[in-house]
C-alpha positions in Angstrom: 0.4 7.9 -16.5 3.7 6.3 -16.0 4.3 8.3 -12.8 1.0 7.0 -11.3 2.0 3.4 -12.1 5.4 4.0 -10.5 3.8 5.5 -7.4 1.4 2.6 -7.1 4.2 0.0 -7.5 6.3 1.8 -4.9 3.4 1.9 -2.4 2.7 -1.8 -2.9 6.4 -2.5 -2.2 6.1 -0.3 0.9 3.1 -2.4 2.0 4.9 -5.7 1.5 7.9 -4.4 3.4 5.8 -3.3 6.4 4.0 -6.6 6.3 7.2 -8.5 6.7 8.5 -6.0 9.3 5.4 -6.6 11.4 5.9 -10.4 11.1 9.5 -10.0 12.4 8.3 -7.9 15.3 5.6 -10.5 16.1 8.0 -13.4 16.0 10.7 -11.7 18.1 8.3 -10.8 20.9 10.8 -8.2 22.2 9.2 -5.7 24.6 11.7 -3.0 23.6 10.9 -3.1 19.9 8.1 -0.9 18.4 4.6 -2.4 18.4 3.4 -4.5 15.5 0.5 -2.2 15.1 2.9 0.5 13.9 3.7 -1.4 10.8 0.2 -2.7 10.2 -1.0 0.9 10.5 1.5 2.0 7.9 0.3 -0.8 5.6 -3.3 0.4 6.1 -2.4 4.0 5.3 -0.5 2.9 2.2 -3.5 0.9 0.9 -5.8 3.9 1.5 -3.5 6.1 -0.5 -3.3 3.5 -3.3 -7.1 3.2 -3.6 -7.7 7.0 -3.5 -4.9 7.5 -6.0 -6.5 5.0 -8.4 -10.0 6.6 -7.9 -8.7 10.1 -8.5 -6.7 9.0 -11.6 -9.8 7.3 -13.1 -12.0 10.3 -12.3 -9.7 12.7 -13.9 -9.1 10.5 -16.9 -5.4 9.9 -16.4 -5.9 6.2 -16.5 -8.8 4.2 -18.0 -10.1 1.0 -16.5 -10.5 -2.1 -18.6 -13.8 -2.4 -20.4 -16.3 -4.9 -19.0 -16.1 -8.3 -20.6 -19.8 -8.5 -21.4 
């Protein structure tokens, strides 16, 4: 259970890093630098991995979601 939380936290940090990297590329407007879509694509892949990891962990019973408030 702790491993899943560490993986999710690491992937969230990876997403934030790529978001800021894309911002830097966008603001520089350097034709020799890699395209901004490279970093946005990495961010999208990381979010897909996070969602699928959470869904698999809930389905297998490794983590339990909070009960409904009503």
